[in-house]
Each structure stands twice: as structure tokens, then as C-alpha cells.
TITOR-349722 format. One record per residue: residue in three letters; x, y, z of N, C-alpha, C in turn. Coordinates in steps of 0.2 Angstrom, whole numbers, padded with zeros to 4 digits, always signed. Layout:
residues N
ALAXYZXYZXYZ;...
//
This chain:
residues 304
UNK+0004-0006+0000+0000+0000+0000+0004+0006+0000;UNK+0002+0012-0002+0005+0018-0002+0005+0021+0005;UNK+0011+0023+0008+0011+0026+0014+0011+0034+0013;UNK+0007+0038+0017+0007+0045+0016+0013+0048+0019;UNK+0016+0053+0015+0022+0056+0018+0021+0064+0015;UNK+0023+0068+0020+0023+0075+0018+0029+0076+0012;UNK+0034+0073+0014+0040+0073+0009+0041+0066+0007;UNK+0040+0065+0000+0040+0058-0002+0048+0055-0001;UNK+0052+0059-0001+0059+0057+0000+0060+0054+0007;UNK+0056+0055+0011+0057+0052+0018+0056+0045+0018;UNK+0053+0042+0012+0051+0035+0011+0057+0032+0008;UNK+0062+0035+0006+0067+0032+0002+0073+0032+0007;UNK+0075+0026+0009+0081+0025+0013+0087+0026+0009;UNK+0092+0030+0012+0098+0032+0009+0102+0026+0007;UNK+0102+0021+0011+0106+0015+0009+0103+0011+0003;UNK+0096+0012+0003+0093+0009-0003+0095+0012-0010;UNK+0096+0019-0009+0098+0023-0015+0105+0020-0017;UNK+0109+0020-0012+0116+0018-0013+0117+0011-0016;UNK+0112+0006-0014+0112-0001-0016+0111-0001-0024;UNK+0107+0004-0026+0106+0005-0033+0112+0007-0037;UNK+0116+0012-0035+0122+0014-0038+0127+0009-0037;UNK+0128+0005-0032+0133+0000-0031+0132-0005-0036;UNK+0125-0007-0037+0124-0013-0041+0126-0011-0048;UNK+0125-0005-0051+0127-0003-0057+0135-0003-0058;UNK+0138+0000-0053+0145+0001-0053+0149-0006-0053;UNK+0146-0011-0049+0149-0017-0049+0149-0021-0055;UNK+0143-0020-0058+0142-0023-0065+0146-0020-0070;UNK+0147-0014-0070+0151-0010-0075+0158-0012-0074;UNK+0160-0013-0068+0167-0014-0066+0170-0020-0070;UNK+0166-0025-0071+0168-0031-0074+0170-0030-0081;UNK+0169-0024-0084+0170-0022-0091+0176-0017-0091;UNK+0178-0015-0086+0184-0009-0086+0190-0012-0090;UNK+0192-0008-0095+0198-0009-0099+0197-0014-0104;UNK+0190-0016-0105+0189-0021-0110+0188-0018-0117;UNK+0187-0012-0118+0187-0008-0124+0180-0009-0127;UNK+0175-0011-0123+0168-0012-0126+0163-0007-0122;UNK+0162-0001-0125+0158+0004-0121+0151+0002-0121;UNK+0148-0001-0126+0141-0003-0126+0140-0009-0121;UNK+0144-0014-0121+0143-0019-0116+0144-0017-0109;UNK+0148-0012-0107+0149-0009-0100+0142-0006-0099;UNK+0140-0001-0103+0134+0002-0102+0128-0002-0101;UNK+0127-0007-0105+0122-0012-0105+0122-0016-0098;UNK+0128-0018-0096+0128-0021-0089+0126-0017-0084;UNK+0128-0010-0084+0126-0006-0079+0119-0004-0079;UNK+0116-0003-0085+0109-0002-0085+0105-0008-0083;UNK+0106-0014-0084+0103-0020-0082+0103-0021-0075;UNK+0109-0020-0072+0110-0020-0065+0106-0015-0061;UNK+0106-0009-0063+0102-0003-0060+0095-0005-0061;UNK+0092-0007-0066+0085-0009-0067+0083-0014-0062;UNK+0087-0019-0061+0085-0024-0056+0085-0022-0049;UNK+0090-0017-0048+0090-0015-0041+0084-0010-0040;UNK+0082-0006-0045+0076-0002-0044+0070-0006-0043;UNK+0069-0011-0046+0063-0016-0046+0062-0018-0038;UNK+0067-0018-0034+0066-0020-0027+0065-0014-0023;UNK+0065-0008-0025+0064-0002-0021+0057+0000-0021;UNK+0055+0002-0015+0048+0004-0013+0047+0012-0015;UNK+0046+0013-0021+0045+0020-0023+0042+0020-0031;UNK+0039+0025-0032+0035+0026-0039+0039+0031-0043;UNK+0043+0029-0048+0046+0034-0052+0042+0035-0059;UNK+0035+0033-0058+0031+0033-0064+0026+0028-0064;UNK+0027+0022-0062+0022+0017-0062+0018+0018-0056;UNK+0011+0018-0057+0006+0020-0051+0006+0014-0046;UNK+0005+0016-0040+0004+0011-0035+0010+0008-0032;UNK+0016+0010-0033+0022+0007-0030+0025+0011-0025;UNK+0022+0016-0022+0025+0020-0017+0025+0027-0018;UNK+0029+0031-0015+0029+0038-0015+0031+0040-0023;UNK+0027+0045-0025+0029+0048-0032+0035+0052-0032;UNK+0040+0051-0036+0046+0055-0036+0048+0055-0043;UNK+0052+0060-0044+0056+0061-0051+0063+0057-0050;UNK+0065+0054-0055+0072+0051-0055+0076+0053-0061;UNK+0082+0055-0060+0087+0056-0065+0093+0051-0064;UNK+0095+0048-0069+0100+0043-0068+0105+0042-0074;UNK+0111+0040-0072+0115+0038-0077+0119+0032-0075;UNK+0117+0026-0077+0120+0020-0074+0127+0019-0075;UNK+0130+0022-0080+0137+0022-0081+0139+0029-0084;UNK+0141+0034-0080+0143+0040-0082+0150+0040-0084;UNK+0152+0039-0090+0159+0038-0092+0160+0031-0096;UNK+0156+0030-0101+0156+0024-0104+0163+0023-0108;UNK+0166+0028-0111+0172+0028-0114+0178+0027-0109;UNK+0177+0031-0103+0182+0030-0098+0182+0023-0095;UNK+0176+0020-0094+0176+0013-0092+0180+0008-0097;UNK+0178+0009-0103+0181+0005-0109+0189+0005-0109;UNK+0191+0011-0107+0198+0013-0108+0202+0012-0101;UNK+0198+0011-0096+0200+0011-0089+0203+0017-0087;UNK+0200+0023-0088+0202+0029-0086+0199+0031-0080;UNK+0199+0038-0078+0197+0040-0071+0190+0043-0071;UNK+0187+0043-0066+0181+0046-0064+0174+0043-0067;UNK+0174+0037-0069+0168+0034-0071+0164+0032-0065;UNK+0157+0034-0065+0153+0034-0060+0146+0030-0062;UNK+0143+0028-0057+0136+0026-0057+0132+0031-0053;UNK+0127+0035-0056+0124+0040-0052+0117+0041-0053;UNK+0113+0043-0048+0106+0045-0049+0104+0050-0044;UNK+0099+0053-0046+0096+0059-0041+0088+0057-0041;UNK+0086+0059-0035+0078+0058-0034+0076+0065-0030;UNK+0070+0067-0032+0066+0072-0029+0059+0071-0030;UNK+0055+0075-0026+0048+0075-0027+0046+0076-0034;UNK+0040+0073-0036+0038+0073-0042+0037+0080-0045;UNK+0040+0082-0050+0040+0089-0053+0046+0093-0051;UNK+0050+0091-0047+0056+0095-0045+0062+0094-0049;UNK+0063+0089-0053+0068+0088-0057+0066+0090-0065;UNK+0070+0094-0068+0068+0095-0075+0069+0088-0079;UNK+0063+0087-0083+0063+0081-0087+0067+0083-0094;UNK+0073+0082-0094+0078+0085-0099+0078+0080-0105;UNK+0077+0082-0111+0077+0078-0117+0085+0076-0118;UNK+0085+0070-0122+0092+0068-0123+0095+0072-0129;UNK+0098+0078-0127+0101+0082-0131+0107+0085-0128;UNK+0111+0089-0131+0116+0093-0127+0114+0098-0123;UNK+0118+0101-0119+0117+0106-0114+0123+0110-0113;UNK+0123+0117-0115+0128+0121-0113+0128+0122-0105;UNK+0134+0121-0102+0134+0121-0095+0140+0126-0092;UNK+0138+0129-0087+0143+0133-0083+0142+0132-0076;UNK+0147+0131-0072+0146+0129-0065+0152+0132-0061;UNK+0150+0134-0055+0156+0136-0050+0154+0134-0043;UNK+0159+0133-0039+0157+0130-0032+0154+0135-0028;UNK+0153+0133-0021+0150+0138-0016+0154+0143-0014;UNK+0151+0148-0011+0155+0154-0008+0155+0160-0012;UNK+0152+0160-0018+0152+0166-0022+0146+0170-0022;UNK+0145+0176-0023+0139+0180-0023+0134+0177-0028;UNK+0128+0176-0027+0123+0174-0031+0123+0178-0038;UNK+0123+0174-0043+0123+0177-0050+0130+0179-0053;UNK+0135+0176-0049+0142+0178-0052+0143+0175-0058;UNK+0140+0169-0060+0141+0167-0067+0134+0168-0071;UNK+0135+0168-0077+0129+0170-0082+0131+0167-0089;UNK+0127+0162-0091+0128+0159-0097+0127+0163-0103;UNK+0123+0169-0102+0122+0174-0107+0128+0178-0109;UNK+0133+0178-0104+0139+0181-0105+0145+0177-0108;UNK+0150+0180-0110+0156+0176-0114+0160+0172-0108;UNK+0163+0167-0110+0167+0163-0106+0172+0168-0102;UNK+0175+0173-0106+0180+0177-0103+0177+0182-0097;UNK+0171+0184-0099+0167+0188-0094+0166+0184-0088;UNK+0164+0178-0088+0163+0174-0083+0169+0172-0079;UNK+0174+0171-0082+0181+0170-0078+0183+0176-0075;UNK+0182+0182-0078+0184+0188-0074+0179+0189-0068;UNK+0173+0188-0069+0168+0189-0063+0170+0184-0057;UNK+0172+0178-0059+0174+0173-0053+0180+0175-0050;UNK+0185+0177-0055+0192+0179-0052+0191+0185-0047;UNK+0187+0190-0049+0186+0196-0045+0183+0194-0038;UNK+0178+0190-0039+0174+0187-0032+0179+0183-0028;UNK+0184+0180-0031+0189+0176-0027+0195+0180-0025;UNK+0196+0186-0028+0201+0190-0026+0208+0188-0030;UNK+0207+0186-0036+0213+0184-0039+0213+0186-0046;UNK+0218+0186-0050+0218+0187-0057+0215+0182-0061;UNK+0212+0183-0067+0209+0178-0071+0214+0173-0073;UNK+0220+0174-0073+0225+0169-0075+0226+0164-0070;UNK+0224+0165-0064+0224+0160-0058+0218+0156-0058;UNK+0213+0157-0062+0207+0153-0062+0208+0146-0066;UNK+0206+0141-0064+0207+0134-0067+0200+0132-0070;UNK+0199+0131-0076+0193+0129-0079+0193+0122-0082;UNK+0188+0118-0080+0188+0111-0083+0183+0111-0089;UNK+0185+0107-0094+0182+0107-0101+0182+0100-0104;UNK+0177+0098-0106+0177+0091-0110+0182+0092-0116;UNK+0186+0087-0118+0191+0088-0123+0187+0085-0129;UNK+0184+0090-0133+0180+0089-0139+0182+0094-0144;UNK+0181+0092-0151+0182+0097-0156+0178+0103-0155;UNK+0172+0102-0153+0167+0107-0152+0169+0113-0147;UNK+0174+0111-0143+0176+0116-0138+0183+0119-0140;UNK+0185+0119-0146+0191+0121-0148+0192+0129-0147;UNK+0186+0132-0149+0186+0140-0148+0186+0142-0141;UNK+0182+0138-0137+0182+0139-0130+0188+0138-0126;UNK+0192+0133-0128+0198+0132-0125+0203+0137-0127;UNK+0203+0139-0133+0208+0144-0136+0206+0151-0132;UNK+0200+0153-0131+0198+0159-0128+0201+0159-0120;UNK+0200+0153-0117+0202+0153-0110+0210+0153-0109;UNK+0213+0150-0114+0220+0150-0114+0223+0157-0116;UNK+0220+0160-0120+0222+0167-0122+0221+0172-0116;UNK+0216+0170-0111+0215+0174-0105+0220+0172-0100;UNK+0224+0167-0101+0229+0165-0096+0227+0159-0091;UNK+0220+0157-0092+0218+0152-0088+0221+0145-0089;UNK+0221+0141-0083+0223+0134-0084+0217+0131-0086;UNK+0218+0126-0091+0212+0122-0093+0213+0115-0092;UNK+0209+0112-0088+0209+0104-0087+0205+0101-0092;UNK+0208+0097-0096+0204+0094-0101+0202+0086-0099;UNK+0196+0085-0100+0194+0078-0098+0191+0074-0104;UNK+0192+0068-0104+0189+0064-0110+0182+0062-0109;UNK+0179+0062-0103+0172+0060-0102+0171+0062-0095;UNK+0164+0061-0093+0162+0061-0086+0161+0068-0083;UNK+0157+0072-0086+0156+0079-0084+0152+0080-0078;UNK+0148+0074-0075+0145+0075-0069+0150+0076-0063;UNK+0155+0071-0063+0161+0072-0059+0164+0078-0059;UNK+0165+0081-0065+0169+0087-0067+0165+0093-0064;UNK+0158+0093-0064+0155+0098-0061+0155+0098-0054;UNK+0155+0092-0051+0155+0091-0043+0162+0094-0041;UNK+0167+0093-0045+0174+0094-0043+0175+0102-0042;UNK+0170+0106-0044+0171+0113-0043+0169+0115-0035;UNK+0166+0110-0032+0164+0111-0025+0170+0109-0020;UNK+0175+0106-0023+0181+0103-0019+0187+0107-0020;UNK+0189+0111-0015+0195+0115-0016+0201+0110-0018;UNK+0202+0104-0015+0207+0100-0017+0208+0098-0024;UNK+0203+0099-0028+0204+0098-0035+0207+0103-0039;UNK+0207+0109-0036+0210+0116-0038+0206+0118-0044;UNK+0200+0115-0046+0196+0117-0052+0191+0122-0049;UNK+0191+0128-0052+0186+0134-0050+0180+0133-0054;UNK+0180+0132-0061+0174+0132-0065+0174+0126-0069;UNK+0167+0125-0072+0166+0120-0077+0163+0124-0083;UNK+0165+0123-0089+0162+0126-0095+0161+0121-0100;UNK+0156+0121-0105+0156+0118-0111+0149+0114-0112;UNK+0149+0110-0117+0143+0106-0119+0144+0099-0117;UNK+0138+0096-0114+0138+0089-0112+0131+0087-0112;UNK+0129+0081-0110+0123+0079-0111+0118+0082-0106;UNK+0112+0084-0108+0107+0087-0104+0105+0083-0098;UNK+0103+0077-0099+0102+0073-0092+0107+0073-0087;UNK+0113+0073-0089+0119+0074-0085+0119+0080-0081;UNK+0117+0086-0085+0117+0092-0082+0112+0092-0076;UNK+0106+0089-0077+0101+0089-0071+0104+0085-0065;UNK+0108+0079-0067+0111+0076-0061+0116+0080-0058;UNK+0120+0084-0061+0125+0088-0058+0122+0094-0054;UNK+0116+0096-0057+0113+0101-0053+0110+0099-0047;UNK+0108+0093-0047+0105+0090-0041+0111+0089-0035;UNK+0117+0087-0038+0122+0087-0033+0124+0093-0030;UNK+0124+0099-0034+0126+0105-0032+0120+0108-0027;UNK+0114+0106-0028+0109+0108-0023+0110+0105-0016;UNK+0114+0100-0016+0115+0097-0010+0121+0100-0006;UNK+0126+0101-0010+0133+0104-0007+0135+0111-0008;UNK+0131+0114-0012+0132+0121-0014+0135+0122-0020;UNK+0134+0128-0023+0137+0130-0029+0132+0133-0034;UNK+0134+0135-0040+0129+0138-0045+0130+0135-0051;UNK+0125+0135-0055+0125+0131-0061+0120+0134-0066;UNK+0122+0135-0072+0118+0138-0078+0118+0132-0083;UNK+0112+0131-0086+0111+0126-0092+0107+0129-0097;UNK+0109+0127-0103+0104+0129-0109+0104+0124-0114;UNK+0098+0121-0116+0098+0116-0120+0101+0118-0127;UNK+0104+0113-0131+0107+0114-0137+0103+0109-0142;UNK+0101+0111-0147+0097+0107-0152+0101+0107-0159;UNK+0103+0101-0161+0106+0101-0168+0102+0099-0174;UNK+0096+0097-0172+0091+0096-0178+0084+0096-0175;UNK+0079+0095-0180+0072+0095-0178+0070+0089-0174;UNK+0074+0084-0175+0072+0078-0171+0073+0079-0164;UNK+0079+0082-0162+0080+0084-0155+0075+0089-0152;UNK+0073+0094-0156+0068+0098-0154+0061+0095-0153;UNK+0060+0090-0157+0054+0086-0156+0054+0082-0149;UNK+0060+0080-0147+0061+0076-0141+0059+0081-0135;UNK+0061+0087-0136+0060+0092-0130+0052+0094-0130;UNK+0049+0094-0136+0042+0096-0136+0038+0090-0133;UNK+0040+0084-0134+0036+0078-0131+0037+0078-0123;UNK+0042+0082-0121+0043+0082-0113+0040+0088-0111;UNK+0036+0092-0115+0032+0098-0113+0036+0104-0113;UNK+0042+0105-0116+0046+0111-0117+0044+0114-0123;UNK+0040+0120-0123+0038+0124-0129+0044+0127-0133;UNK+0042+0129-0139+0047+0132-0143+0050+0138-0140;UNK+0046+0142-0137+0049+0148-0135+0053+0148-0128;UNK+0054+0141-0126+0058+0140-0121+0065+0137-0123;UNK+0066+0136-0129+0072+0132-0132+0078+0136-0130;UNK+0078+0142-0130+0084+0146-0128+0085+0148-0121;UNK+0080+0145-0117+0080+0147-0110+0087+0145-0106;UNK+0089+0150-0102+0095+0148-0097+0092+0146-0091;UNK+0093+0139-0089+0090+0137-0083+0095+0138-0077;UNK+0093+0140-0072+0097+0141-0066+0097+0134-0062;UNK+0101+0134-0057+0102+0128-0053+0095+0126-0050;UNK+0091+0130-0047+0085+0129-0044+0079+0127-0049;UNK+0080+0129-0055+0075+0127-0060+0077+0120-0063;UNK+0083+0117-0062+0084+0111-0064+0083+0106-0059;UNK+0084+0108-0053+0083+0103-0047+0081+0108-0041;UNK+0074+0107-0040+0071+0111-0035+0070+0107-0029;UNK+0069+0111-0023+0067+0108-0017+0072+0103-0014;UNK+0069+0099-0011+0073+0093-0008+0075+0088-0013;UNK+0081+0086-0013+0083+0081-0017+0089+0076-0014;UNK+0089+0070-0017+0095+0066-0015+0099+0064-0021;UNK+0106+0064-0020+0110+0063-0025+0115+0057-0023;UNK+0115+0052-0027+0120+0046-0025+0124+0044-0030;UNK+0130+0042-0029+0135+0040-0034+0140+0035-0031;UNK+0142+0030-0035+0146+0025-0033+0152+0025-0039;UNK+0158+0025-0037+0164+0025-0041+0164+0018-0045;UNK+0165+0019-0051+0167+0013-0056+0174+0012-0056;UNK+0178+0018-0058+0185+0018-0058+0187+0023-0054;UNK+0193+0023-0052+0196+0028-0047+0195+0035-0050;UNK+0194+0040-0046+0193+0047-0048+0194+0052-0043;UNK+0192+0058-0044+0193+0064-0039+0188+0064-0034;UNK+0182+0061-0036+0177+0060-0031+0177+0054-0027;UNK+0177+0048-0030+0177+0042-0027+0182+0037-0030;UNK+0184+0032-0025+0188+0026-0028+0183+0022-0032;UNK+0186+0018-0036+0183+0013-0040+0182+0007-0037;UNK+0178+0002-0040+0177-0004-0038+0184-0008-0038;UNK+0185-0012-0032+0191-0015-0031+0189-0023-0030;UNK+0193-0027-0034+0192-0034-0032+0198-0037-0028;UNK+0196-0040-0022+0201-0043-0018+0201-0050-0018;UNK+0205-0053-0014+0206-0061-0014+0200-0063-0010;UNK+0198-0069-0012+0193-0073-0009+0186-0071-0011;UNK+0185-0068-0017+0179-0066-0020+0176-0060-0017;UNK+0180-0055-0014+0178-0049-0010+0178-0043-0015;UNK+0173-0039-0015+0174-0033-0019+0172-0027-0015;UNK+0176-0022-0016+0174-0016-0012+0172-0010-0016;UNK+0167-0006-0013+0165+0000-0017+0165+0006-0012;UNK+0165+0012-0016+0165+0018-0012+0159+0022-0015;UNK+0155+0025-0011+0149+0029-0013+0149+0035-0009;UNK+0145+0040-0012+0143+0046-0008+0136+0047-0009;UNK+0132+0049-0004+0125+0051-0005+0124+0057-0001;UNK+0120+0062-0004+0119+0069-0002+0112+0070-0002;UNK+0110+0075+0003+0103+0077+0003+0103+0084+0004;UNK+0099+0088+0000+0098+0095+0000+0095+0098+0006;UNK+0090+0095+0009+0087+0098+0014+0091+0098+0021;UNK+0095+0093+0022+0099+0093+0028+0106+0095+0026;UNK+0108+0095+0020+0115+0097+0018+0120+0091+0020;UNK+0117+0085+0022+0121+0080+0024+0125+0076+0018;UNK+0131+0075+0019+0135+0071+0014+0138+0065+0018;UNK+0136+0059+0015+0138+0053+0018+0143+0049+0013;UNK+0148+0047+0016+0153+0043+0012+0152+0036+0014;UNK+0151+0031+0010+0150+0024+0012+0154+0019+0008;UNK+0158+0015+0012+0162+0010+0009+0158+0003+0010;UNK+0158+0000+0005+0155-0007+0005+0159-0013+0003;UNK+0158-0018+0006+0161-0025+0005+0156-0030+0002;UNK+0157-0033-0003+0153-0037-0007+0156-0044-0008;UNK+0153-0049-0006+0155-0056-0007+0152-0058-0014;UNK+0157-0060-0018+0154-0062-0025+0154-0070-0026;UNK+0156-0073-0021+0155-0080-0021+0156-0083-0014;
//
């Protein structure tokens, strides 16, 4: 039966959310370095689906528990996993129904900065240089001291050139922009800002994480053709909103939970490790916006 709750997230146990990401990470880890992106992704998707089937919540099917929105990426970093690179994650976010943007499967222009800056310090309507200068001024440093993380893609060649002309340090990553956005919240990474185009659903996931730990995020959907615009219309996004710049609270509103488990070692989490005797270890993080709580969870799993 459905149990009433003022906040549906109160019915989702934190450990249950982590079990979902753990299951996907463990499944994907078996394909690390095997050079097969599709197989790794398929393994993570199937494992996450099975884990979700055991949870008491309703992400769309009626009568199964509290109604919530779910954003997920069973394997954020398929190329990373195939090449045994860093920062591959299994991630998901949950919020009350209607509180997460139902983003179409398109690109999104993204701009992010960590906590501690004046509200509105970043603005996607402005140039990359103007945003760097604004963050540098707020931080009390020269623009040349700002470090920006960017996906290493041909589409970002002009962006990278502009940042380097400004004297910025540019950290180029092959994949995994959810982890990269979260990295702006951790001073130990030395990354001040994230810029560039990546997947729109991943933008919602990153926004959910920032809602929990602080920071600012701007996102704008990018459409390459009419088919992609059609995907947005089917999700209820009208044509006059196609150029809209979404702020953090418009992508992830209210209370939300973000959970991630490392697949490979990275700046946020250690990856899945196989030990002797059929033992596997995982490292996960789960965050909640309403309390500002961040829990780091290490798990041990017997595989035989």
C-alpha cells in the first residue's frame, strides 16, 4: 500500500539509493579496460534496473510507493570505463515529483562554479572570458589564476583557445562531466569552474548534486536538428523556451537526494576493487539537499 508522507523522499532509505548505484557500478566494473563501451553500459543499465525493481517508490508506475522524479546515469563515463580511465561513476538523483527537469536527450551548454560566491556571479548569457573575470574578481585573484575544466571535444576548440588566451589553466577531460561539475565544489581539485557542452540529463544530475553541497549552475539546451527539438516538445518544453537559461533551482528544485558509486578511481570516489577470496569493495557518496548531509559509504561485497 502507499504510505502517506509530507515529503516523499522520507520514504526512500539512503542505503537503498546507494544499493542501486553500487549494483550498477559493480556490474560495469567487470568491463573496465575491455574496450567495449556498449557492453559496459548495458551491464550497468541492467543491474540498475534490477536494483530499482526492489525499491519501494514510484518513479512513474502507479501504486508502487511515493511519487518521485528520478534522473540517472547507470554508467557516467562509458568511454572512460572501456579505456580504464578515471572518474567513471554510477549516479542517480531523486526528488519530489515535478522537482527535477525532465531533460530531453540532447546537449546542454553548462557553466558551474562552487559555493561561496555571490549569487549570480556566473551567467551563461555572457562570454566565457566575462565569466572567468567575474569569478576571479569574487575570489580576489587574477583571471590567469582561475582553473577551468572542459570536455576535450572538437566542439570546444574555440572555448579552449579563448580561455588560454586569457591565461587560464584548462583541465581537459575525456568524459564524465557529472564528476567534473562536482569537482568545482572541492578545493582539493583546484578546479574553479566548469564550462562547455555535455549531455542534458547529466546536467540535471550535476545540478542535483550542487543543490546538496552548494554552488551555482547555468544550463541551456542545445538542439542540432528538428528531431532533437521534437524530443523536447514531447517532454512539454515549448518552442519559446528552447533558448532558456536554466538556473540551478530550475533544474533541481526543493529537496533532493544525489547518490554515486565509483566505477573507476577518480577525484570524487575510488573505483570498484576486487580482492582475494571473492571480495569486492565499493565507495559511494550520498547527499541530501534539505539537511546538507553528505555521507561517504564504503561497502564490501561477497561475489562467491
